[in-house]
Structures are given as C-alpha cells and as structure tokens.
C-alpha positions as CSV (number, residue, x, y, z in Angstrom):
1,X,-0.6,13.1,0.6
2,X,-0.2,11.6,-2.9
3,X,-3.4,13.2,-4.1
4,X,-2.6,16.6,-2.6
5,X,0.8,16.5,-4.3
6,X,-0.1,14.7,-7.5
7,X,1.1,17.6,-9.8
8,X,4.6,17.1,-8.5
9,X,4.8,13.6,-10.1
10,X,5.2,12.4,-13.6
11,X,2.0,11.8,-15.6
12,X,2.3,8.0,-15.5
13,X,2.7,8.0,-11.7
14,X,-0.4,10.2,-11.3
15,X,-2.3,7.4,-12.9
16,X,-1.1,5.1,-10.2
17,X,-2.2,7.3,-7.3
18,X,-5.8,6.0,-7.0
19,X,-4.6,2.4,-6.6
20,X,-1.8,3.4,-4.2
21,X,-4.2,5.4,-2.1
22,X,-6.7,2.5,-2.0
23,X,-4.0,0.1,-1.0
24,X,-2.8,2.5,1.7
25,X,-6.3,2.9,3.2
26,X,-6.9,-0.8,3.1
27,X,-3.6,-1.8,4.8
28,X,-3.9,1.0,7.4
29,X,-7.4,-0.2,8.4
30,X,-6.1,-3.8,8.7
31,X,-2.8,-3.1,10.5
32,X,-4.0,-3.0,14.1
33,X,-6.3,-6.1,14.0
34,X,-3.7,-8.0,12.1
35,X,-1.2,-7.4,15.0
36,X,-3.5,-7.4,18.0
37,X,-6.7,-9.1,17.0
38,X,-10.2,-7.8,17.8
39,X,-10.3,-6.5,21.3
40,X,-14.2,-6.3,21.3
41,X,-14.7,-10.0,20.5
42,X,-11.3,-11.3,21.9
43,X,-10.5,-12.9,18.5
44,X,-6.8,-13.2,17.9
45,X,-5.3,-12.2,14.5
46,X,-5.1,-15.8,13.3
47,X,-8.8,-16.2,13.6
48,X,-9.4,-12.9,11.7
49,X,-7.0,-13.4,8.8
50,X,-6.3,-16.2,6.4
51,X,-3.6,-17.1,3.9
52,X,-5.6,-15.3,1.1
53,X,-5.6,-12.1,3.1
54,X,-1.8,-12.3,3.4
55,X,-1.4,-13.0,-0.3
56,X,-3.6,-10.1,-1.2
57,X,-1.7,-7.7,1.1
58,X,1.6,-9.0,-0.3
59,X,0.3,-8.3,-3.9
60,X,-0.6,-4.8,-2.9
61,X,2.9,-4.3,-1.3
62,X,4.7,-5.7,-4.3
63,X,2.7,-3.6,-6.7
64,X,3.5,-0.5,-4.6
65,X,7.1,-1.4,-4.4
66,X,7.4,-1.8,-8.1
67,X,5.8,1.5,-8.8
68,X,8.0,3.3,-6.3
69,X,11.1,1.7,-7.6
70,X,10.2,2.8,-11.2
71,X,9.7,6.3,-9.9
72,X,12.9,6.4,-8.0
73,X,14.8,5.0,-11.0
74,X,13.4,7.6,-13.3
75,X,14.2,10.4,-10.8
76,X,17.8,9.2,-10.3
77,X,18.3,9.2,-14.1
78,X,17.2,12.8,-14.2
79,X,19.5,13.7,-11.4
80,X,22.6,12.1,-13.0
C-alpha cells in the first residue's frame, strides 16, 4: 500500500518506502512460525528463532516507529 500511495507522502518518506516494505514482508513471513512454530516438522518457535532474530526484528520495528513518528510529527505541524 505504501508503494501504491507513495505520491501522497513527502519526498523524504518516499525514500524510506523500500526499506519499510522490505521490513513488512519479512516480519509478515515470520509472524506465524514465530508464534506457532513449524507445523510440518513440529519444531516449536524457540527452536526456530534465536536472540539475534529477535534483535533484528526489534531493530526493524524501532526504525519503522521512528520513521512513522517523524512523519506524524511533520503532518501535525502542518495541521496546526
């Protein structure tokens, strides 16, 4: 949706869209196995994921949060 609506965002934010889309795809793919494990092999989540995986997901979430907070701050200034 970000790519489809890119023209609605400020130029600096459009430059962030490829990274945000990549993070979204990655975290979406990992969501189910991180909660339920791998049904085919019977491996629970704690055998599939490690601390490094969690740290990487957290970095993606923090980066996304910072970008969105900047965008919201900028938009709220324009609306004031």
